[in-house]
C-alpha positions in Angstrom: -19.2 9.3 30.0 -15.4 9.1 29.3 -14.9 7.3 32.6 -16.7 4.3 31.1 -14.3 4.1 28.2 -11.3 1.8 28.4 -8.3 3.7 29.7 -6.3 3.6 26.4 -9.3 4.7 24.4 -10.0 7.5 26.9 -6.4 8.7 26.6 -6.7 8.8 22.8 -10.0 10.7 22.9 -8.6 13.2 25.4 -6.1 14.3 22.8 -8.8 15.8 20.6 -10.0 19.4 20.9 -12.6 20.1 23.6 -15.7 20.3 21.4 -14.8 17.2 19.4 -13.9 15.3 22.5 -17.3 16.0 24.0 -19.0 14.8 20.8 -16.9 11.6 20.9 -17.8 11.0 24.5 -21.5 11.5 23.7 -21.3 9.1 20.8 -19.6 6.5 22.9 -22.6 6.5 25.2 -24.7 5.3 22.2 -22.1 3.3 20.2 -19.2 1.6 22.0 -16.6 2.2 19.3 -12.9 1.2 19.8 -9.5 2.5 19.0 -9.4 0.5 15.7 -12.4 2.5 14.5 -10.5 5.7 15.1 -7.4 4.3 13.3 -9.5 3.1 10.4 -11.2 6.5 10.0 -7.9 8.3 10.3 -6.4 6.1 7.5 -9.4 6.5 5.2 -10.6 10.1 5.8 -7.6 11.9 7.3 -7.4 13.4 10.8 -10.8 13.6 12.5 -12.2 17.1 13.0 -15.6 18.7 13.4 -16.1 18.8 9.6 -15.7 15.1 9.0 -17.1 13.9 12.3 -20.6 13.3 10.8 -19.0 10.8 8.5 -17.7 8.9 11.5 -21.2 8.9 13.0 -22.6 7.5 9.8 -20.0 4.7 9.7 -20.7 3.8 13.4 -24.5 3.7 12.8 -24.0 1.6 9.7 -21.9 -0.9 11.7 -24.5 -1.1 14.4 -27.2 -1.7 11.8 -25.2 -4.5 10.2 -24.6 -6.2 13.5 -28.3 -6.0 14.4 -29.3 -7.5 11.0 -26.7 -10.3 11.5 -28.0 -11.1 15.0 -31.6 -11.2 13.6 -30.5 -13.6 10.9 -28.6 -15.8 13.4 -31.7 -16.0 15.5 -33.8 -16.9 12.5 -31.3 -19.7 11.7 -31.4 -21.0 15.2 -35.2 -21.0 15.2 -35.3 -22.9 11.9 -32.8 -25.4 13.2 -34.9 -26.0 16.3 -38.1 -26.4 14.2 -36.3 -28.9 12.0 -35.0 -30.8 15.0 -38.6 -31.0 16.4 -39.9 -32.2 13.1 -37.4 -35.0 12.9 -38.2 -36.1 16.5 -41.9 -36.1 15.7 -41.4 -39.3 13.7 -40.1 -41.2 16.8 -42.6 -43.1 19.0 -43.5 -41.3 22.2 -42.0 -44.1 24.3 -38.6 -43.5 22.7 -38.9 -39.7 23.1 -39.6 -40.2 26.8 -36.6 -42.4 27.3 -34.3 -40.0 25.6 -35.6 -37.0 27.5 -37.0 -35.3 24.3 -40.7 -36.0 25.2 -43.1 -33.3 26.0 -42.5 -33.6 29.8 -39.1 -35.2 29.6 -37.8 -37.6 32.2 -38.0 -36.2 35.8 -36.1 -37.1 39.0 -39.2 -38.9 40.3 -40.0 -40.9 37.2 -37.4 -43.6 38.1 -35.3 -42.8 35.1 -31.6 -43.3 35.5 -29.3 -40.3 34.9 -28.1 -41.9 31.7 -31.7 -41.9 30.5 -32.1 -38.2 31.0 -29.0 -37.4 28.9 -29.1 -37.7 25.1 -26.9 -40.6 24.0 -23.5 -39.3 22.8 -23.0 -40.4 19.2 -20.6 -39.2 16.6 -21.9 -37.8 13.3 -20.4 -40.7 11.5 -22.8 -43.1 13.3 -25.3 -44.5 10.9 -28.3 -43.8 13.2 -27.6 -40.1 13.5 -29.7 -37.9 11.1 -27.8 -35.6 8.8 -27.9 -31.9 9.8 -30.3 -29.6 7.9 -28.4 -28.2 4.9 -28.6 -24.4 4.9 -28.8 -22.6 1.6 -25.6 -20.9 0.5 -26.2 -17.1 0.4 -23.1 -15.5 -1.1 -23.3 -12.0 -2.7 -20.8 -9.7 -4.3 -19.8 -6.9 -2.0 -16.9 -5.2 -3.9 -14.8 -5.9 -6.9 -11.5 -4.7 -8.3 -11.2 -4.9 -12.1 -14.8 -6.1 -12.4 -14.7 -5.5 -16.2 -12.1 -8.3 -16.5 -14.0 -11.3 -17.7 -11.6 -13.9 -16.1 -14.2 -16.3 -14.8 -15.1 -18.3 -17.9 -11.5 -18.6 -19.1 -10.3 -20.0 -15.8 -13.3 -21.8 -14.2 -14.5 -23.9 -17.1 -11.6 -26.2 -17.0 -9.9 -26.6 -13.5 -6.3 -27.3 -14.1 -3.9 -28.4 -11.4 -1.6 -25.7 -10.1 2.0 -25.8 -8.9 2.5 -24.6 -5.3 6.1 -24.2 -4.0 7.0 -23.0 -0.5 9.7 -20.3 -0.8 12.3 -19.3 1.8 14.5 -21.2 4.3 13.2 -24.8 4.1 15.5 -25.9 7.0 13.6 -23.7 9.4 10.7 -26.2 9.4 12.9 -29.4 9.5 15.2 -30.9 12.0 14.4 -33.2 14.9 11.6 -31.0 16.2 10.1 -30.7 12.7 9.9 -27.0 12.9 8.3 -26.8 16.4 11.4 -24.9 17.7 12.2 -23.9 21.3 11.5 -20.2 21.5 11.4 -19.0 25.1 15.2 -18.9 25.7 16.1 -16.0 23.5 18.5 -13.6 25.3 18.2 -9.8 24.8 21.7 -9.9 23.2 20.6 -12.5 20.7 17.5 -10.5 19.7 19.5 -7.3 19.3 22.2 -9.1 17.2 19.6 -10.4 14.8 18.0 -7.0 14.3 21.4 -5.4 13.9 22.4 -7.9 11.2 19.3 -7.1 9.2 20.3 -3.4 9.3 23.8 -4.1 8.3 22.5 -6.2 5.3 20.4 -3.3 4.1 23.0 -0.5 4.4 24.6 -1.2 1.0 21.3 -1.3 -1.1 20.0 1.8 0.8 23.1 3.8 0.1 22.9 2.7 -3.6 19.3 3.8 -3.9 20.2 7.3 -2.6 23.2 7.5 -5.0 21.0 6.6 -7.9 18.6 9.4 -7.1 21.5 11.8 -7.1 23.4 10.5 -10.0 26.1 12.9 -11.1 26.5 14.5 -7.7 29.4 13.7 -5.5 27.8 11.9 -2.6 29.8 10.0 0.0 28.6 7.4 2.4 29.2 8.6 6.0 29.0 7.0 9.4 26.3 7.8 12.0 27.9 9.5 15.0 30.9 10.8 13.0 30.5 14.5 12.1 31.5 15.6 8.7 31.5 19.1 7.0 30.8 17.5 3.6 27.4 16.4 2.5 27.0 12.6 3.2 24.6 9.7 3.0 23.7 8.0 6.3 21.9 4.7 6.5 20.2 3.6 9.7 17.0 2.7 11.5 14.3 5.1 12.5 13.8 5.1 16.3 11.3 7.2 18.4 13.0 9.6 20.8 10.5 8.7 23.6 10.0 5.3 25.1 6.3 5.8 24.8 4.2 7.7 22.4 3.8 8.0 18.7 6.5 9.0 16.2 6.5 12.6 14.9 9.0 14.7 12.9 10.5 16.2 16.0 11.1 12.8 17.7 12.9 10.9 14.9 16.3 9.4 15.8 18.5 7.7 13.3 20.3 4.6 14.7 23.3 3.0 13.1 24.4 -0.6 13.1 27.0 -1.9 15.4 29.1 -3.1 12.5 29.6 0.4 11.0 28.6 2.9 13.6 28.8 0.9 16.9 25.1 1.6 17.4 25.5 5.4 17.5 22.4 7.6 17.2 21.8 11.1 15.9 18.7 13.4 16.0 17.2 13.5 12.5 15.9 16.8 11.2 14.0 16.1 8.0 12.3 19.5 7.7 14.1 20.3 4.4 13.1 16.9 2.8 10.3 17.3 0.2 9.0 13.8 1.0 9.0 11.9 4.3 7.4 8.6 5.1 8.7 7.1 8.4 7.7 4.7 11.2 9.6 3.2 14.1 11.9 0.4 13.0 12.1 1.5 9.4 15.4 1.2 7.6 16.2 4.4 5.6 18.9 6.4 3.9 19.2 10.2 4.2 21.3 12.8 2.4 22.5 16.0 4.3 24.9 17.5 6.6 25.8 17.1 10.3 25.1 19.8 12.8 28.0 21.7 14.5 27.9 19.4 17.5 27.5 16.2 15.5 24.4 15.2 17.5 21.9 16.3 14.8 21.8 15.5 11.1 20.0 17.9 8.8 18.7 15.9 5.8 17.6 17.3 2.5 16.5 14.0 1.0 14.8 10.9 2.5 14.7 7.4 1.0 12.1 5.3 2.8 13.6 2.0 1.8 14.7 0.0 -1.2 12.5 1.0 -4.2 10.6 -2.0 -5.5 11.5 -2.8 -9.1 8.8 -3.5 -11.7 7.1 -6.9 -11.2 7.9 -9.9 -13.3 5.7 -10.2 -16.3 3.5 -13.1 -17.1 2.2 -16.1 -15.0 -0.2 -19.0 -15.7 -3.8 -18.7 -14.8 -4.8 -19.0 -11.2 -8.2 -18.9 -9.5 -8.0 -18.7 -5.8 -10.4 -18.5 -2.8 -9.2 -16.9 0.4 -11.1 -17.7 3.6 -9.8 -16.1 6.8 -10.9 -16.8 10.4 -12.5 -16.5 12.9 -15.1 -18.8 11.4 -17.8 -18.2 14.1 -19.1 -15.2 15.9 -17.4 -13.9 19.0 -20.1 -15.2 21.4 -20.8 -18.5 19.8 -19.4 -21.6 18.2 -21.6 -22.0 15.1 -19.4 -22.9 12.2 -22.1 -22.7 9.5 -20.5 -19.7 7.8 -17.4 -21.8 7.2 -19.6 -24.6 5.8 -21.4 -22.2 3.5 -18.1 -20.8 2.3 -16.8 -24.4 1.5 -20.1 -25.1 -0.3 -19.5 -22.0 -2.4 -16.0 -23.2 -3.2 -17.4 -26.6 -4.4 -19.7 -24.6 -6.7 -17.3 -22.1 -8.2 -14.4 -24.7 -8.5 -11.3 -22.7 -7.7 -7.8 -24.1 -8.3 -6.6 -23.0 -4.8 -8.5 -22.7 -1.5 -6.5 -20.8 1.1 -7.8 -21.3 4.7 -6.3 -18.8 7.1 -6.8 -19.3 10.9 -7.8 -19.1 13.6 -10.0 -22.2 13.4 -10.7 -22.1 17.2 -10.3 -18.5 18.3 -8.7 -18.1 21.7 -10.4 -14.7 22.1 -13.9 -16.2 21.5 -16.0 -15.6 24.5 -17.0 -19.3 25.1 -13.4 -20.5 24.5 -12.0 -17.9 26.9 -14.5 -18.9 29.6 -14.0 -22.6 29.1 -17.6 -23.1 28.1 -17.0 -25.2 25.1 -19.3 -28.1 24.1 -19.8 -30.3 21.1 -23.0 -29.7 19.1 -25.9 -31.7 20.4 -24.0 -33.0 23.5 -25.0 -30.5 26.1 -21.9 -31.2 28.2 -18.6 -29.3 28.4 -15.6 -30.7 26.5 -11.9 -30.0 26.3 -10.4 -27.9 23.5 -8.7 -31.1 22.3 -12.0 -32.8 21.9 -13.6 -29.8 20.2 -10.8 -29.7 17.6 -10.9 -33.5 17.1 -14.6 -34.2 17.1 -16.0 -31.0 15.6 -13.5 -28.6 13.8 -11.3 -31.2 12.0 -14.4 -33.3 11.3 -16.1 -30.3 9.7 -13.0 -29.7 7.5 -12.8 -33.3 6.5 -16.5 -33.3 5.4 -16.3 -29.9 3.7 -13.1 -30.7 1.8 -14.3 -34.1 0.8 -17.3 -32.5 -0.9 -14.9 -30.0 -2.5 -12.6 -32.8 -3.8 -15.6 -34.6 -5.3 -16.5 -31.7 -7.4 -12.9 -30.5 -8.1 -10.3 -33.2 -7.7 -7.4 -31.0 -8.6 -8.0 -28.2 -6.1 -5.1 -27.4 -3.8 -6.1 -26.6 -0.2 -3.6 -24.6 1.8 -3.9 -24.0 5.6 -2.1 -21.1 7.4 -2.2 -21.0 11.3 -2.9 -17.9 13.5 -1.5 -16.4 16.7 -5.0 -16.6 18.0 -5.3 -20.3 17.5 -6.4 -21.8 20.9 -3.9 -24.7 20.9 -1.1 -23.1 19.0 1.5 -21.5 21.2 4.5 -20.5 19.0 5.2 -16.9 18.2 5.9 -15.6 14.7 7.0 -17.3 12.5 4.6 -20.1 13.3 5.2 -23.7 12.3 2.5 -25.4 10.2 -0.7 -26.1 12.1 -0.5 -29.8 11.9 2.9 -29.8 13.7 1.5 -27.4 16.4 -1.8 -29.3 17.0 -0.5 -32.9 16.8 1.1 -33.0 20.3 -2.1 -31.6 21.9 -4.7 -33.9 20.2 -6.0 -37.3 21.0 -5.5 -40.2 18.6 -8.7 -39.4 16.7 -7.6 -35.9 16.2 -4.2 -36.9 14.9 -5.9 -39.4 12.6 -8.0 -36.6 11.1 -5.0 -34.5 10.5 -3.4 -37.3 8.6 -6.6 -37.8 6.7 -6.6 -34.1 5.7 -3.0 -34.5 4.4 -3.9 -37.6 2.5 -6.6 -35.5 0.8 -3.9 -33.2 -0.4 -4.2 -30.5 2.2 -0.9 -28.6 2.6 -0.2 -27.1 6.0 1.9 -23.9 5.7 3.8 -21.8 8.2 2.8 -18.2 9.2 3.7 -16.2 7.3 4.0 -18.3 4.1 5.8 -17.2 0.9 4.7 -19.2 -2.1 5.1 -19.6 -5.8 1.7 -20.4 -7.3 2.0 -21.1 -11.1 4.8 -18.5 -11.3 2.9 -15.9 -9.2 4.8 -15.0 -6.0 2.4 -14.8 -3.1 3.1 -13.8 0.6 0.3 -14.6 3.1 -0.2 -14.1 6.8 -3.0 -14.5 9.3 -1.7 -11.5 11.2 -2.6 -7.9 10.4 0.4 -6.4 8.7 -1.1 -3.0 7.9 -2.4 -1.7 11.2 1.0 -1.8 13.0 2.4 0.7 10.5 -0.6 3.0 10.9 -0.7 2.8 14.7 3.0 3.4 15.2 2.7 7.1 14.3 3.3 7.1 10.6 5.0 10.4 9.7 3.8 11.3 6.2 4.6 14.4 4.2 3.0 15.4 1.9 -0.2 14.1 3.3 -1.4 11.2 1.2 -3.7 8.2 1.6 -2.1 6.5 4.6 -3.2 3.0 3.7 -1.7 3.2 0.3 1.6 4.7 1.6 1.8 2.1 4.4 1.4 -0.7 1.9 4.1 0.9 -0.3 6.4 1.0 2.8 6.0 -2.8 3.3 7.3 -3.3 -0.2 10.3 -1.0 0.3 11.2 -2.6 3.6 11.0 -6.1 2.0 9.0 -7.4 5.0 5.4 -7.9 6.2 6.3 -6.9 9.7 9.0 -4.2 9.8 7.7 -2.2 12.8 9.8 -2.0 16.0 8.8 -2.5 18.8 7.3 -5.6 17.3 3.6 -5.8 16.6 2.5 -8.5 16.9 4.7 -8.5 20.0 5.3 -12.3 19.9 8.1 -12.7 17.5 11.1 -15.1 17.6 13.9 -12.7 16.6 16.3 -15.6 15.9 13.9 -16.7 13.1 12.6 -13.2 12.1 14.2 -13.6 8.7 11.1 -15.8 7.8 9.0 -12.6 8.1 11.0 -11.0 5.2 10.4 -11.6 1.5 12.7 -14.4 0.4 15.7 -13.2 -1.5 14.5 -9.6 -0.9 12.1 -10.1 -3.9 8.8 -8.2 -3.6 5.9 -10.6 -4.2 3.3 -10.0 -6.8 0.4 -10.6 -4.3 0.3 -10.0 -0.5 -2.7 -11.4 1.4 -3.6 -10.7 5.0 -6.8 -9.7 6.9 -6.7 -6.2 8.4 -9.1 -4.2 10.6 -7.7 -1.0 9.0 -9.7 0.0 6.0 -12.3 -2.2 4.2 -12.1 -5.7 2.7 -10.8 -5.1 -0.8 -8.1 -5.7 -3.4 -5.7 -2.8 -3.9 -2.9 -2.2 -6.4 0.1 -0.3 -5.1 3.0 0.2 -7.5 1.8 -2.7 -9.6 1.6 -5.1 -6.6 -1.7 -6.5 -5.4 -2.7 -6.3 -1.7 -5.8 -8.3 -0.7 -7.6 -7.8 2.5 -10.2 -10.7 2.5 -11.7 -9.6 5.9 -12.9 -12.4 8.2 -15.6 -15.0 7.5 -17.0 -13.8 10.9 -16.5 -10.4 12.4 -17.1 -10.1 16.2 -20.9 -9.5 15.8 -21.7 -10.2 12.2 -21.1 -12.6 9.3 -18.2 -11.2 7.2 -16.5 -11.7 3.9 -14.0 -13.7 1.9 -12.0 -13.0 -1.3 -12.0 -14.6 -4.7 -9.0 -13.9 -6.9 -8.4 -14.5 -10.6 -4.9 -14.0 -11.9 -5.1 -14.4 -15.7 -2.5 -15.0 -18.3 -1.5 -12.1 -20.7 -4.4 -11.2 -23.1 -2.7 -12.6 -26.3 -0.1 -15.2 -26.8 3.4 -13.9 -26.2 2.1 -10.5 -25.0 3.1 -9.0 -21.7 0.7 -7.3 -19.3 1.0 -5.8 -15.9 -0.7 -7.2 -12.8 -3.1 -4.3 -13.1 -4.5 -5.8 -16.3 -4.2 -9.5 -15.3 -5.9 -9.7 -11.8 -9.5 -9.4 -10.6 -10.5 -9.5 -7.0 -14.1 -10.0 -5.8 -15.0 -9.6 -2.1 -17.8 -11.9 -1.4 -20.2 -11.4 1.5 -21.8 -14.2 3.4 -25.4 -14.0 4.8 
């Protein structure tokens, strides 16, 4: 059965003990799980073994059941749509039905009807003669909640006040003659290396200072990687895996210095004597210890995993935010009704901020990948440009118009995705309107302009924001899974997801892993992936396949995984966030006491 597995998955399964490997192979014959399922289980339940294997079976069976229920619900919706369509057509005279091809027998080749008569007349939804689509009931239910006892809803939602949204970071990056759509395929290897080396050089001072503060009162000197010393010294550098392939482990850790201070020298890092170790490839760290006799090995007794995050700033104004992350249709279809339902829910609950995170047209969608894209009701293939212009952007205009009618002060923010079908830039990505405009027809460009006139703000990916005094970093890319998949070395064994999120804070970046994941990154502009001014944000938002959709507090910072509105085979989730003011006037309260996160499920 293992032969039917993808090669990479089979290689991962082969690493397990014989009995467990056989059970995994048997399970794969019934449930086609993937590598991300193994990674997620490992992060939430520890290393898989025969004792916890039944838990993995239960999770897989539950996912299959959810997918089957979603498919049944989708079929029921399609059947109801077909019945509604037939009901509308029943009001038309039979002669008209025959001409349009909707009659009982339809037009045939021998009936003398022209080809134009056998094809439904193409009409845009804006035409007055086109019947409105059947409105589906909004079915939103609470799946999970963080701080559910915090009664923030009435205080924030009764009166929707306008919020202030400021884009942080280098503003010049998205300006200039190309308006941020920079040329990115001409980066040399030397340029990429120089940018990474500069970041390491910038972190050496704060890392050494963090180690000295931990050993205040001791005589600790800052040494140089590659220069042996008999005295105990502090070394600052980047963690590198000894092998070109494979996962990092304690015996394969190499410490690499910057070219500015160490000329890029490397030493083998022995961290066996360190009481705490948390390491991944690309991580910037400081270690305290002694060089070996040959100078090629450094024996550390203390390990600092990055720059410790200071306590968060106290106090912010009230914010009510809705986070919707794509894809917005199932993997094998182009039905955007889940997005329409989510926007209807937004109009009902009246948030101050609606954050829409791509992809809006998923390049990995089965129909998109096969070029089998058509506009609803047309029955003929169309280009991706037409699909964006005539369907996706039109849907956003309609949905956001309804939202603006009920809440005129709501701010709508749009973040692009690397999986966007007509967006080709690597990370950091320019705003979606700049990427789409050159590829759309005049109607599509006009709809983009209409969205901007409605107050929609198109943001880069990732985006660092100040929302009513709350610092927020958001990305459509999965920032958690790369840290877990890289071979996270963790001692003592703790919750891997929590520790990985802590490491993102200490590295002052959403994407610190090297080699890069996602692989498509413009290193010349990689500073846009870091937190502006090295300030850790109060809230970090990104969808992740590792773990579950939830809000999680780590060192008083909030991480929100909204999930996707549509998972590959099932309708998914979105997040609703309330960030409240301190409980009493003039009082201070931590983020833990001021924030509530609800994960809402669509059905």
